[in-house]
C-alpha positions in Angstrom: 0.0 0.0 0.0 1.0 3.7 -0.3 0.2 6.3 2.3 -1.2 9.7 1.3 2.2 11.5 0.9 2.9 15.3 1.1 5.9 17.5 1.7 6.5 20.9 3.2 7.1 23.3 0.3 8.8 25.9 2.4 11.7 23.5 3.2 12.5 22.4 -0.4 13.9 24.4 -3.4 14.2 27.4 -1.2 15.6 29.4 -4.1 12.4 29.0 -6.1 9.0 30.9 -5.7 6.6 29.1 -3.5 4.0 28.6 -6.3 6.8 26.9 -8.4 7.5 24.5 -5.4 3.8 23.7 -5.0 3.5 23.0 -8.7 6.5 20.7 -8.8 5.3 18.8 -5.8 1.9 18.4 -7.4 3.5 17.2 -10.6 5.4 14.6 -8.6 2.2 13.3 -7.0 2.7 14.9 -3.5 0.4 17.0 -1.5 1.7 20.4 -0.4 2.3 21.5 3.2 2.8 25.2 4.1 3.9 27.1 7.2 2.8 30.7 7.3 0.7 32.3 4.5 1.0 36.1 4.7 4.3 36.2 2.8 3.0 34.1 -0.2 1.0 35.0 -3.3 -2.2 33.2 -2.7 -3.5 33.8 -6.2 -0.5 32.0 -7.6 -0.8 29.2 -5.1 -4.5 28.8 -6.0 -3.7 28.5 -9.7 -1.3 25.6 -9.2 -4.1 23.1 -8.7 -2.1 21.5 -5.9 -3.6 19.7 -2.9 -2.7 21.7 0.2 -2.6 19.2 3.0 -1.7 21.3 6.0 -0.9 24.9 6.9 -0.2 26.9 10.0 -3.6 27.6 11.5 -2.8 30.8 13.4 -0.5 33.7 13.4 -0.5 34.6 17.1 -2.1 33.5 20.4 -1.7 31.0 23.1 -3.7 28.1 24.6 -3.5 28.6 28.3 -4.5 32.1 29.3 -7.6 34.3 28.5 -5.8 37.0 26.5 -3.8 34.4 24.5 -6.9 32.3 23.9 -8.8 35.3 22.4 -5.9 36.2 20.2 -5.6 32.6 19.0 -9.3 32.4 18.1 -9.2 35.7 16.3 -6.1 34.7 14.4 -7.4 31.2 13.6 -10.7 32.7 12.3 -8.6 34.9 9.9 -6.5 32.0 8.8 -9.5 29.8 8.3 -10.6 32.0 5.4 -7.3 31.4 3.7 -7.5 27.7 4.4 -10.9 27.5 2.9 -9.7 29.4 -0.2 -6.9 27.0 -0.8 -8.8 23.9 0.2 -6.3 23.1 3.0 -7.2 19.8 4.7 -5.8 20.6 8.2 -4.8 23.8 10.0 -2.0 23.3 12.5 -1.6 24.7 16.1 1.1 24.6 18.8 0.9 25.4 22.5 2.0 29.0 21.9 3.0 31.1 19.0 6.4 30.4 17.5 8.8 33.3 16.6 12.2 33.5 15.0 13.9 30.1 14.5 10.9 28.3 16.0 11.4 29.7 19.5 8.2 30.0 21.4 6.9 33.5 22.1 5.6 32.5 25.5 8.3 30.4 27.2 7.6 28.7 30.5 9.4 26.3 32.7 6.3 24.8 34.2 2.7 24.4 33.2 0.4 24.8 36.2 -2.7 22.5 36.5 -5.2 25.3 35.8 -3.4 26.0 32.5 -4.3 22.5 31.3 -8.0 23.3 31.9 -7.7 26.6 30.1 -5.9 24.9 27.2 -8.7 22.3 26.9 -11.3 25.1 26.9 -9.4 27.0 24.2 -9.3 23.9 22.1 -13.0 23.4 22.5 -13.5 27.0 21.2 -11.2 26.1 18.2 -13.5 23.0 17.6 -16.5 25.3 17.7 -14.9 27.5 15.0 -13.9 24.5 13.0 -17.4 23.0 13.1 -18.8 26.3 12.0 -16.4 26.6 9.1 -16.3 22.9 8.1 -12.5 22.6 8.9 -10.2 20.4 10.9 -7.4 21.7 13.2 -4.4 19.7 14.4 -2.2 20.1 17.5 1.4 19.3 16.8 4.0 17.9 19.2 7.5 19.6 19.3 10.7 18.9 21.2 12.2 21.1 23.9 15.7 20.9 22.5 14.8 23.0 19.5 11.7 24.7 21.0 12.8 25.4 24.7 10.0 26.5 27.0 7.2 25.7 24.7 4.1 24.6 26.7 2.2 21.4 25.9 5.1 20.4 23.6 5.6 16.7 24.1 3.8 13.8 22.3 2.2 12.8 25.7 1.0 16.4 26.3 -0.6 16.7 22.9 -2.2 13.3 23.2 -3.6 14.2 26.7 -5.1 17.5 25.4 -6.6 16.1 22.1 -8.0 13.0 23.9 -9.5 15.2 26.6 -11.3 17.3 24.0 -12.1 14.3 21.9 -13.9 16.0 19.0 -13.5 15.2 15.3 -12.6 18.8 14.5 -9.3 18.5 16.5 -6.7 15.8 15.6 -3.0 15.2 16.4 -0.3 16.2 14.0 2.1 13.6 15.1 5.6 14.7 14.2 7.8 11.7 14.6 11.0 13.7 14.2 10.1 15.6 17.3 9.0 12.5 19.1 12.3 10.8 18.4 14.3 13.7 19.8 12.0 14.4 22.8 10.9 11.0 23.9 11.9 8.2 21.5 9.8 5.0 21.2 8.1 6.4 18.1 6.1 3.3 17.2 4.5 2.9 20.6 3.7 6.7 20.7 2.0 6.3 17.2 0.0 3.4 18.5 -1.2 5.4 21.5 -2.1 8.4 19.4 -3.8 6.4 16.6 -7.5 7.2 17.4 -6.8 10.9 17.2 -4.1 11.2 14.4 -4.9 13.6 11.6 -1.5 13.6 10.0 2.0 12.1 10.6 5.0 14.2 9.8 8.5 12.8 9.3 12.1 13.9 9.0 15.2 11.9 9.9 17.4 12.7 13.0 19.9 14.1 13.3 19.8 16.7 10.5 16.1 17.0 9.8 16.5 15.7 6.3 14.7 13.1 4.3 14.3 9.4 5.4 17.5 7.5 5.1 19.8 10.3 6.2 19.8 9.6 9.9 19.3 7.1 12.7 15.6 6.2 12.2 14.5 2.9 10.7 11.8 4.3 8.4 11.0 1.0 6.7 10.2 -0.6 10.0 8.2 2.5 11.1 6.2 2.5 7.9 5.4 -1.2 8.3 4.4 -0.7 12.0 2.0 2.2 11.0 0.5 -0.1 8.4 0.2 -2.9 10.9 -1.7 -0.8 13.5 -4.1 0.3 10.7 -2.9 3.9 9.9 -3.5 4.7 6.3 -3.8 8.5 6.5 -1.5 11.3 5.4 2.2 11.3 5.9 4.0 14.6 5.3 7.8 15.1 4.9 8.6 18.2 6.9 12.3 18.0 6.2 15.1 19.6 4.3 16.8 17.8 1.4 20.3 16.7 2.1 21.0 17.0 -1.7 18.7 17.2 -4.6 15.1 17.7 -3.4 13.7 15.4 -6.1 16.0 12.6 -4.8 14.9 13.4 -1.3 11.3 13.1 -2.3 11.8 9.8 -4.0 13.6 8.4 -0.9 10.6 9.6 1.2 8.2 7.9 -1.3 10.2 4.6 -1.2 10.3 4.6 2.6 6.5 4.9 2.8 5.5 2.5 0.0 4.8 -0.9 1.4 
């Protein structure tokens, strides 16, 4: 079998316009992932005919305090309009906004118990918005080595929140690159998250390049995902170690069973 494969356009062919990258991914049979949309020509992206699988679902805001929650909902509502225009399948969230080099805007050493309840309530508000607009949001796990101080960052934290909300409008964006760095045991984490997974993202570690360039056994991971019944989207959120087209073919081969 083959999974539904996509790749992050912003990490490949970085010397090319974004619509060129989306078009090339589409020609090669891949869906297209995006990060932030304000810098891009939406008309040009729309004309590519590409399938946009995932995009950052907000520009600012936080999960766990009243002001941040209101900011997040306002930003998500604005982004939802763009997502609907491009036909984006999933709009992605984190525990807080990410600034330069992926560093969290709101860093914290400890998440207090009351913040878990506020984060759950914020995500219910996101689900209400998603239900109203006919959209799906995902909450992505990160790792503290590269995103220090980001609240609700771990695979376990994301699973706890999404399972607590337990609504079809909110799924997990399970990034196995981040799981490997932060916790390891990626297959068992995938199995635990399975009922709530909206997308799986991959990159090898170390280096955050395509499968086959690092320590992770992608053939075994792909077989394990198939064995537990996952047949959904897999997105390569990775840089190319060399030629992007070779990197994409390595990714395709890793996830073709």
